[in-house]
C-alpha positions, 0 to 999 in steps of 0.5 A: 334813908334812902330806903323809901320807895316814894316820896310825898307832898302835901299842901295842906289847908285850914280854910272852915269847910270840908272841902278844901280847893287848897289842898293838893298831893304829889308822889313820886317812886324811888328813881328819876321818874317825874312826880304825879298827882294824886288826882280826885274827882272832887276836892279833898277833905283834911280827914281823907287826906289822913285817911290816904296816908295812913293807907300809903303808908302801909303800902309802901315805905314812903317820906310825906312831906306836909306844908305847915309848921309843926309846932309854934316857937316855944324858945323865942318867948319860953312859951307857946302862948304866954301867960296860959298856965294850962297849955303844955310845953312839948309838941306832942302834949299840944298836939293833943290839946289842940285836938282837945279843944276844937270840934271844928268841922274836918280837923279844922282849928279856926275856934282855936285861934278866933275863940279859945286863945283869940289874944294870941293872934293878930287879926288886924290893925285892932289887935296893936302892933303886927311886929309884937306877934311875929315870932319865930321857931329857930328853924325858921331863923335857920331859913333866914340866915341861909337867905330863905326869906320871911318866914310865916308866923303861926301868930299871924291869921290874916292874909292869903295864904291862913299858915296860922289856922293851916298849922293848927289844924295840921296838929290835929291831924298829926295827934291823930298819927300818934302810934301809926306813923313816926314824925320827925323830929318828934320820933326818931328815925325809924328803921323801916317803914313811912315817916312823916316830916314838916316841910316849906315848899320855897325850900324845894323851889330854891334848891330846884334853881328858880327865885322862891316865888310861885310856879305858874307854868309848866316850863319853870317846873319842869326846870326844876324838877330836872335840877332835881334829878327828875324827869319832866312832868306832863300835863294838858294844860297849865298846872296851878300853883298849889300842884307845882308846890307839892311835884317841886317837893315830892321830888325834892323830898327824893333829891335830897332823902339820902344826905346825912345833913339835913336829918342832923341839921345843926341847930336841932337838939333834943329839946328843939326836937321835943319842943318846937321840931324842924323844917326838913331841908333846912340845913 
């Protein structure tokens, strides 16, 4: 997989509205050059990210990583949304289901959680015991087993990170990539061209030798980049944590993309690849 010429990491957002300060993109070329931010004169919209990706995928073979979960857990409970007869049971069909159900602005999916399937999501104490909503995919259990820490769940809809809304919004984007850019492991590894994978930025922060928390200063950012075989990033001021997440992740993708063990994790079966997917970087 060293055939990739570029490596891009995207910090995603499920926030309501059209432009999102939480979205950041970094890209680096093959070799050891420092990753760079894809600069904008205004915050990204999710639709603009989709347009940028499609254009960038045609320019050069690029490995893209999005920091959201590509499917809900299925094997832990036997269904994505137990008790809902019309809900598909494979990831690609589920992406289409989410996209068809949501008419939220800018590929948003808040209505999926708040209106269409409200009973499955935890918004606060009024919903009951939070532990009853904390379901995870097999790749998240694998990450936890290697000491990765507590992974988020796609059924917890509270908190600053809003991983649930971000992931369902991301599934709308994945549905619109169908036939344009393959998505691993739902699609097999292509012999050529670009590819999209799921990433968890904490994985690459840990691979960079840091504890795994947020990075908000240039010194630890460049410490991680050096560990990942990258030249240092230069900036006029301290980067924010969205920027450091993607800068480290882009360099991390480059560092591990040619290692077969990451493309063949022990727990990834054809059935898991079809239904839950896998986080690239979790062996």
